[in-house]
N, C-alpha and C positions, 0 to 999 in steps of 0.2 A: 558559685556559678558552675554549671556543668561544663565539662570539656566538650568542645564542639558546638556550643550553644549558638544559634543563629536566629536573628530576628531582623527583618527588614534589611537584609544584606550585610548586617554586622555579624562577625563571627568572633567567638571568645575561645582563645587557645591557651590562656594562662600565661602569655608572654608579658614582658615588662611594658611593651607598648600598649597592651590592652589595659593595664592598670593606669597608665598615663592618660589614655583617652577617657577612661572612666572618671578620673579625678578632674580632668578638664571639663567634661560634660556635666558632671554633677557637683563637684566641689566648688568650682569657681563661681557659678551663679548662686550657690548657697552662701558662700562667704560674702559675696556682694550684697545679697539680701539682708544678711545679718548686720553688715556694716551700715546699711541704710537705716537701721532701726535706732540709731543712737545719735545724740547731739543735735546740731542745727538741721541736719538733713531730715531728721524725723519731724521736727517742728514745721519745716517747709512742706513736707508731704501732708501733715495733718491740716495745715492751713489751706492747702489746695483741695484736699478732700472736703473740708467744710464749705469751701466756695462751690464746689461741684454739687454737693448734696444739699446745699442751701440750709445748713443747720443753724444759721444765725437768725432765722425767722423772717427773712426777706421774701417777698413774693417772687415766684418764678416767672420768667419772661416767656414761657412756652405758650 
């Protein structure tokens, strides 16, 4: 990142708080997304996606 970078009111000065904010904004959602890809959570999401997309061959109620 360049020193003094500014986008939508955010400024990057290279301070420790800038790194903490970056980890919170990018890292936490990324870790949560990866965590959801494993185990029973993944199976639940796949089952719900199948119901929404109607991949089991049932007629749509639309």
